[in-house]
Phi, psi and omega in degrees: 000319184291317180294320179297321179292319178294321178296317179298315178299320178297317179294319178297318179294319178295318179296319178295320177296315178299319179295319178297316178297321181294318180292317180292337181276352181290158180279136180275109182247150178279060179291152358268016182244170182277178184292331182290322178289322177299320179294319179293324179293321181281347180293131181287343180277345181287126180286152175285158179249150174289134183286346180263310186251357178059029175274134176301134181259094182261029180228173180248038181270172180273339185230152179287132180289343180276304188250347179085007182286150179285113186230005182296154183293337182239022184300321183281359176255346180271127185302322182279317187284334180298336178297326178289324175295317178294323177296323176296321178297310182292326180291329178297329179287336183250346182241320189264166171278139176221157180291121186278066175266162182298319182295319181291318179294320177294324177297317177297318183295312182292319180295320176297323179295321181285334182269321187255346179052249186287344179268003181300325178297335174291318176296318180299322179298315179291327176292321176297318178297319177296318179297316178295320180295320184274326189237347184286325183262011182295326181285331183282344179287333182275354181279128181267142178278138180250000000 
């Protein structure tokens, strides 16, 4: 039994090593876009875009002048300004439409638990109301009256 287990581990380690070598030998491409877009992204003269309103940010401020969203390059590292970024994330769960995937919903649930602790169920209630408002009645709109 012991030799058989060691042989199986050896085969598994060899397969893992071969898979790693195969992945590392692959060509590094700028997917999903072409080389000209990759070059424009890497250019230091290209202005950043606001993640909410997509307005070019040609200033060095912490917030977008159009929509007020936190867009500074180091906002998530500054102790005071990071609160605004966290607020945008949590506000998106109760006010905005978001893609209802399992990972996103679990992320909102866990993040609210870490931020609000015992008050997280209140946030979950409002998130559930937002989810129902945005996605709960989607099937009833397609029903035709006869």
